[in-house]
C-alpha positions as CSV (number, residue, x, y, z in Angstrom):
1,M,-19.9,8.7,0.6
2,S,-23.6,8.1,0.5
3,A,-25.2,5.1,2.1
4,V,-27.3,2.3,0.4
5,S,-29.9,0.3,2.2
6,S,-29.5,-3.4,2.5
7,G,-31.2,-6.1,4.5
8,R,-28.2,-6.1,6.8
9,G,-28.3,-2.4,7.6
10,S,-26.9,0.8,6.2
11,L,-23.7,0.3,4.1
12,P,-21.6,3.0,2.5
13,D,-21.1,3.2,-1.2
14,L,-17.7,3.4,-2.8
15,P,-16.8,6.7,-4.5
16,G,-18.0,6.7,-8.1
17,W,-14.5,7.4,-9.5
18,Y,-13.1,4.3,-7.6
19,G,-15.6,1.9,-9.1
20,A,-15.4,3.4,-12.6
21,L,-11.6,3.3,-12.7
22,A,-11.4,-0.3,-11.4
23,T,-14.1,-1.4,-13.9
24,F,-12.3,0.3,-16.8
25,L,-9.1,-1.5,-15.8
26,E,-10.7,-4.9,-15.1
27,P,-10.0,-6.7,-18.4
28,L,-6.2,-6.3,-17.9
29,G,-6.1,-5.8,-14.2
30,A,-7.7,-9.2,-13.4
31,R,-4.9,-10.8,-15.3
32,W,-2.1,-8.7,-13.7
33,G,0.5,-10.8,-11.9
34,Q,-1.3,-14.1,-12.6
35,G,0.9,-15.4,-15.4
36,G,-0.9,-17.9,-17.6
37,D,-3.3,-19.1,-14.9
38,R,-6.6,-18.8,-16.7
39,A,-8.5,-20.2,-13.6
40,A,-7.1,-17.3,-11.6
41,W,-8.2,-14.8,-14.3
42,R,-11.8,-16.2,-14.1
43,A,-11.8,-16.3,-10.3
44,R,-10.7,-12.7,-10.2
45,R,-13.7,-11.8,-12.2
46,G,-16.0,-13.7,-9.9
47,L,-16.4,-16.7,-12.2
48,D,-15.9,-20.4,-11.2
49,V,-15.4,-19.5,-7.6
50,P,-15.4,-22.5,-5.2
51,R,-18.2,-22.7,-2.5
52,G,-17.6,-22.8,1.2
53,E,-18.7,-21.5,4.5
54,A,-15.6,-19.4,5.3
55,W,-12.8,-17.8,3.2
56,I,-9.3,-17.0,4.4
57,H,-7.3,-14.6,2.2
58,A,-3.5,-13.8,2.2
59,A,-1.7,-11.5,-0.2
60,S,1.3,-13.7,-1.2
61,V,3.8,-16.4,0.0
62,G,4.9,-14.5,3.1
63,E,1.4,-13.9,4.4
64,A,0.3,-17.4,3.3
65,S,2.7,-18.9,5.8
66,G,0.4,-17.8,8.6
67,V,-2.6,-19.6,7.1
68,A,-1.7,-23.2,8.0
69,P,-1.7,-22.7,11.8
70,L,-5.0,-20.8,11.6
71,V,-6.6,-23.6,9.5
72,A,-5.4,-26.2,12.1
73,A,-6.8,-24.3,15.0
74,W,-10.0,-23.5,13.1
75,R,-10.6,-27.2,12.3
76,A,-9.9,-28.3,15.8
77,R,-12.7,-25.9,17.1
78,H,-15.1,-25.7,14.1
79,P,-14.6,-28.9,12.1
80,Q,-18.0,-28.4,10.3
81,D,-16.8,-25.4,8.4
82,S,-15.8,-25.9,4.7
83,L,-12.9,-23.6,3.9
84,I,-11.8,-21.6,0.9
85,A,-8.3,-19.9,0.8
86,S,-7.0,-17.4,-1.6
87,A,-3.8,-15.5,-2.4
88,L,-3.2,-12.8,-4.9
89,T,0.0,-14.3,-6.3
90,P,0.7,-17.7,-7.9
91,G,3.3,-18.4,-5.3
92,G,0.9,-17.7,-2.5
93,R,-1.6,-20.1,-4.0
94,A,1.0,-22.7,-4.5
95,A,1.8,-22.5,-0.8
96,L,-1.9,-22.7,0.1
97,S,-2.5,-25.7,-2.1
98,K,-0.5,-27.8,0.4
99,L,-3.4,-27.4,2.9
100,A,-5.5,-30.6,2.6
101,G,-9.2,-30.2,2.1
102,V,-9.0,-26.4,1.5
103,R,-10.3,-25.1,-1.8
104,V,-7.7,-22.6,-3.2
105,T,-8.6,-19.8,-5.6
106,A,-7.8,-16.2,-6.4
107,P,-9.4,-13.2,-4.7
108,P,-11.9,-11.1,-6.6
109,Y,-10.6,-8.2,-8.7
110,E,-11.4,-4.9,-7.0
111,T,-14.6,-3.8,-8.7
112,P,-18.0,-3.9,-7.1
113,A,-19.3,-6.3,-9.8
114,C,-16.4,-8.8,-9.5
115,A,-16.6,-8.6,-5.7
116,R,-20.4,-9.2,-5.6
117,R,-20.2,-12.1,-8.1
118,S,-17.4,-13.7,-6.1
119,V,-19.1,-13.3,-2.7
120,G,-22.4,-14.6,-4.1
121,A,-20.9,-17.5,-5.9
122,S,-18.8,-18.6,-2.9
123,G,-21.8,-18.6,-0.5
124,I,-19.5,-17.7,2.4
125,T,-20.7,-16.4,5.8
126,R,-17.3,-15.5,7.2
127,L,-14.3,-13.8,5.7
128,L,-10.9,-13.7,7.4
129,L,-8.3,-11.4,5.9
130,L,-4.6,-11.5,6.8
131,E,-2.3,-8.5,7.6
132,T,-3.3,-5.5,5.6
133,E,-5.7,-6.8,2.9
134,I,-8.1,-3.9,2.9
135,W,-10.0,-4.1,-0.4
136,P,-12.9,-1.7,-0.2
137,A,-15.1,-3.3,-3.0
138,W,-14.6,-6.8,-1.5
139,L,-15.3,-5.5,2.0
140,A,-18.4,-3.6,0.8
141,A,-19.8,-6.6,-1.1
142,S,-19.2,-9.0,1.8
143,L,-20.9,-6.7,4.3
144,E,-23.8,-6.1,1.9
145,A,-24.3,-9.9,1.8
146,G,-24.2,-10.2,5.6
147,V,-20.7,-11.8,5.7
148,K,-18.8,-11.4,9.0
149,I,-15.3,-10.1,8.4
150,A,-12.3,-10.3,10.7
151,V,-8.6,-9.6,10.2
152,A,-5.8,-11.8,11.6
153,N,-2.1,-10.9,12.0
154,A,-3.4,-7.4,11.4
155,R,-0.8,-4.7,10.7
156,L,-0.5,-1.2,9.4
157,S,3.2,-0.7,8.6
158,D,5.2,2.5,9.3
159,R,5.6,2.9,5.6
160,G,1.9,2.5,4.7
161,W,0.3,4.2,7.7
162,P,0.5,7.8,6.4
163,R,-1.4,6.7,3.3
164,Y,-4.1,5.0,5.3
165,Q,-4.5,8.1,7.5
166,K,-5.3,10.1,4.4
167,L,-7.9,7.6,3.4
168,R,-9.5,7.3,6.9
169,S,-12.7,9.2,6.0
170,W,-13.2,6.7,3.1
171,L,-12.2,3.5,4.9
172,A,-13.7,4.2,8.4
173,P,-17.3,3.4,7.4
174,L,-16.1,0.0,6.2
175,V,-13.6,-1.0,8.8
176,S,-15.9,0.1,11.6
177,R,-18.1,-2.8,10.5
178,L,-15.4,-5.4,11.0
179,T,-16.4,-8.1,13.6
180,A,-12.8,-8.4,15.0
181,V,-9.2,-7.4,14.4
182,A,-6.5,-9.6,15.8
183,A,-3.4,-7.4,15.7
184,Q,0.3,-8.2,15.6
185,S,1.4,-5.6,18.1
186,E,0.2,-2.7,20.3
187,I,1.3,-0.2,17.6
188,D,-0.8,-2.0,15.0
189,A,-3.8,-2.3,17.3
190,G,-3.7,1.5,18.0
191,R,-3.6,2.2,14.2
192,W,-6.5,0.0,13.4
193,R,-8.5,1.7,16.2
194,E,-7.5,5.1,14.8
195,L,-8.6,3.9,11.3
196,G,-12.1,3.4,12.7
197,V,-12.4,-0.1,14.3
198,P,-14.2,0.1,17.7
199,R,-11.7,-0.3,20.5
200,E,-13.3,-3.4,22.0
201,R,-13.1,-5.3,18.7
202,V,-9.2,-5.0,18.5
203,R,-6.9,-7.3,20.5
204,V,-3.2,-8.0,20.2
205,T,-2.7,-11.7,19.5
206,G,0.6,-11.9,17.6
207,N,1.4,-13.3,14.2
208,T,0.4,-16.9,13.2
209,K,3.2,-17.2,10.7
210,Y,5.5,-17.7,13.7
211,E,3.7,-21.0,14.5
212,S,5.2,-22.7,11.4
213,A,8.6,-21.2,12.1
214,A,8.6,-22.3,15.7
215,A,7.8,-25.8,14.7
216,L,10.9,-26.0,12.6
217,A,14.0,-27.6,14.2
218,P,17.7,-27.5,13.3
219,P,18.5,-30.1,10.7
220,T,20.0,-33.5,11.7
221,A,23.3,-34.4,10.2
222,A,21.5,-36.5,7.6
223,E,19.1,-33.7,6.7
224,R,22.0,-31.2,6.4
225,E,23.9,-33.6,4.2
226,A,20.9,-34.2,1.9
227,A,20.2,-30.4,1.6
228,R,23.9,-29.7,0.6
229,R,23.9,-32.6,-1.8
230,R,20.7,-31.1,-3.4
231,F,22.5,-27.9,-4.2
232,G,25.8,-29.3,-5.1
233,L,27.7,-28.1,-2.0
234,D,30.6,-29.9,-0.3
235,D,30.6,-30.7,3.4
236,S,33.6,-28.4,3.9
237,D,31.9,-25.3,2.3
238,T,31.0,-22.4,4.5
239,V,27.6,-21.4,3.2
240,C,25.8,-18.1,3.6
241,V,22.1,-18.2,2.6
242,W,20.4,-15.1,1.2
243,G,16.8,-15.6,1.9
244,S,14.0,-13.8,0.1
245,L,16.3,-11.4,-1.7
246,R,14.6,-8.4,-3.3
247,P,15.7,-6.3,-6.4
248,G,18.5,-3.9,-5.6
249,E,19.8,-6.1,-2.7
250,E,22.1,-8.1,-5.0
251,K,24.6,-5.3,-4.8
252,W,25.3,-6.4,-1.2
253,L,25.9,-9.9,-2.5
254,A,28.3,-8.6,-5.1
255,L,30.3,-6.9,-2.3
256,A,30.2,-10.1,-0.1
257,L,31.7,-12.1,-2.9
258,R,35.0,-10.3,-2.2
259,E,35.4,-12.7,0.7
260,E,36.5,-15.8,-1.3
261,S,36.3,-18.3,1.5
262,V,32.5,-18.4,1.6
263,R,29.9,-19.8,-0.9
264,H,26.4,-18.3,-1.2
265,L,23.0,-19.8,-1.7
266,V,20.6,-17.1,-3.1
267,V,16.8,-17.6,-2.9
268,P,15.1,-14.5,-4.4
269,R,11.6,-13.5,-3.2
270,H,10.1,-13.6,-6.7
271,P,12.3,-15.9,-8.8
272,E,10.6,-15.0,-12.1
273,Q,12.0,-11.5,-11.7
274,W,15.5,-12.7,-12.0
275,R,15.5,-15.1,-14.9
276,G,17.5,-13.9,-17.8
277,R,19.5,-11.4,-15.8
278,E,23.2,-11.3,-15.0
279,L,23.4,-12.6,-11.5
280,P,26.4,-11.8,-9.2
281,G,28.6,-14.8,-8.5
282,Q,26.7,-17.2,-10.7
283,E,29.3,-17.6,-13.5
284,S,32.1,-18.2,-11.0
285,G,30.0,-20.7,-9.0
286,R,30.6,-18.8,-5.8
287,A,26.9,-18.0,-5.7
288,I,24.2,-20.5,-6.5
289,W,21.0,-18.8,-7.5
290,L,17.9,-20.9,-6.8
291,L,15.2,-19.6,-9.2
292,E,12.4,-21.8,-8.1
293,L,9.7,-22.0,-5.5
294,G,9.8,-24.2,-2.4
295,V,13.5,-24.3,-1.8
296,L,14.0,-21.8,0.9
297,L,13.9,-24.1,3.9
298,D,16.2,-26.6,2.4
299,A,18.6,-23.7,1.6
300,Y,18.6,-22.8,5.2
301,R,19.2,-26.4,6.2
302,A,22.3,-26.4,4.0
303,G,23.6,-23.1,5.4
304,D,25.8,-21.9,8.2
305,L,24.3,-18.4,8.5
306,A,21.7,-16.3,6.7
307,V,21.3,-12.8,5.4
308,M,17.7,-11.7,5.5
309,G,16.3,-10.4,2.3
310,G,14.0,-7.4,2.3
311,T,16.0,-5.8,5.1
312,L,18.8,-4.5,2.8
313,G,16.5,-2.5,0.6
314,P,13.4,-0.4,1.5
315,Y,11.1,-3.4,1.8
316,G,10.7,-3.9,5.6
317,G,12.1,-7.4,5.8
318,H,10.8,-10.9,5.5
319,N,10.5,-13.9,7.9
320,A,13.7,-14.0,9.9
321,L,12.3,-16.6,12.3
322,E,12.6,-19.4,9.7
323,P,16.4,-19.3,9.6
324,A,16.5,-18.6,13.4
325,A,14.3,-21.6,14.2
326,L,16.5,-23.8,11.9
327,G,19.6,-22.7,13.9
328,L,21.1,-20.1,11.7
329,P,22.4,-16.7,13.0
330,V,20.8,-13.9,11.0
331,L,22.3,-10.8,9.5
332,L,19.8,-8.0,9.2
333,G,20.0,-4.8,7.2
334,P,18.5,-1.5,8.2
335,S,14.9,-2.1,6.9
336,T,13.1,-4.2,9.5
337,Q,9.7,-2.5,9.9
338,N,7.8,-5.7,9.0
339,L,9.7,-7.7,11.6
340,G,8.9,-5.3,14.5
341,D,9.7,-6.8,17.9
342,V,11.1,-10.0,16.3
343,A,14.2,-8.1,15.0
344,R,14.8,-6.6,18.4
345,A,14.3,-9.9,20.2
346,L,16.8,-11.7,17.9
347,E,19.4,-9.0,18.4
348,Q,19.0,-8.9,22.1
349,A,19.4,-12.7,22.3
350,G,22.5,-12.5,20.2
351,G,20.8,-14.5,17.3
352,A,21.0,-11.6,14.9
353,A,23.3,-8.8,14.1
354,R,22.7,-5.6,12.2
355,I,24.4,-4.8,8.9
356,K,25.3,-1.1,8.5
357,N,27.9,-1.3,5.7
358,L,30.2,-3.7,3.9
359,S,32.5,-4.0,6.8
360,F,29.7,-5.2,9.1
361,L,28.6,-7.6,6.4
362,Q,32.0,-9.2,6.0
363,D,32.6,-9.3,9.7
364,G,29.4,-11.1,10.3
365,I,30.0,-13.6,7.6
366,L,33.5,-14.3,8.8
367,R,32.6,-14.5,12.5
368,W,29.7,-16.8,12.1
369,G,30.9,-18.7,9.1
370,H,34.3,-19.7,10.5
371,D,34.0,-19.5,14.3
372,A,32.0,-22.6,15.3
373,K,31.7,-21.5,18.9
374,A,30.4,-18.0,18.1
375,R,28.0,-19.5,15.5
376,S,26.7,-22.1,18.1
377,L,26.0,-19.4,20.7
378,A,24.2,-17.2,18.2
379,A,22.2,-20.1,16.9
380,A,21.1,-21.0,20.4
381,G,19.9,-17.4,20.9
382,A,18.0,-17.4,17.6
383,R,16.3,-20.7,18.5
384,Q,15.3,-19.4,21.9
385,V,13.5,-16.4,20.5
386,A,11.7,-18.6,17.9
387,S,10.4,-21.0,20.5
388,T,8.8,-18.2,22.6
389,L,6.7,-16.8,19.7
390,V,4.1,-19.5,19.6
391,G,0.4,-19.7,20.4
392,A,-0.9,-16.9,18.2
393,A,-3.4,-19.1,16.3
394,G,-5.1,-20.0,19.5
395,R,-5.2,-16.4,20.6
396,V,-6.7,-15.3,17.3
397,L,-9.4,-17.9,17.5
398,D,-10.2,-16.9,21.1
399,H,-10.7,-13.3,20.1
400,L,-12.8,-14.1,17.0
401,E,-15.0,-16.4,19.1
402,S,-15.4,-13.8,21.8
403,R,-16.6,-11.2,19.2
404,G,-19.2,-13.6,17.8
405,F,-17.5,-14.5,14.5
406,W,-19.3,-17.9,14.6
407,S,-22.6,-16.8,16.2
């Protein structure tokens, strides 16, 4: 890569092929995954972007769950900042829209022109990205404009790390300019340093999405009754909740339906992907499929135990601390890379068990579904783990302040 001169110092150009390909795809790419949201289409092209002093970006619903604790901590320390928040998916933006006083939009499409228009129109001076949102055109446009960039809840997964290693020579000139990286774990911190971030700018601070989960409490009898009534369940039903189910994982549900003493609440990760399909257990009423957003927590409140979606297929797993904090023992499949130390902690505390095959699945459902004492012990272990994983938002802000994110 060559370098271009800017008033803020030397900045690497993006490879010509990258910008050309992204620009060619822009008319359709900017609409991809946005449904009929015309405001998102325009925002992705850098048009009608809200103005603010700082921008927080998360990929989708899962990552967006870590934004609220950051916003709360941010406002407590820097109340003068006006905030923009974005997510790539409609579901993520729906989650962010619940944050009072935060302007919600879509991120720029990954072309130099879209990124420059978006950064210029927003007027931001700080950009905080969550997890692994490495978008070279957006990074380059922000750095060119003198925007300080940091990453919170930073991770580089086992699955994605080999790809990023191959791109290191391209990404290093960009990530080396990051002001701070607040990593989820020591492994993640090491990978970000290897990718090119100076050692002193990286610190392990944890994951702020745990703040929201830790604040959850097991439902009261009235809350449990209301949740069950919402989904048409009887008090006597033994209910297994399948949270954030992903495509291909429904085959495990089909096997679990062989145990006829249990009913199932199924909350897919992306409900729109399942509409119009034949859904296991739906016709018989043994499985209730909830194809809408915003129902997952109430589903957990109505349940007796949970099966964690994203762990049964090659997805790395989703937020197992939500059911744990709500007092549900959790069954985990073999794919838990995204959960990292959380999966191990839950297993060690007895709040989670690993599913290896159908026999393990049925045993877990029967043991925790019908043995109240075993379920209570497992729930206590799950809750204990959730309660220890708090304080990440404060640690993130401490690190960003120490690295001059606001100076």
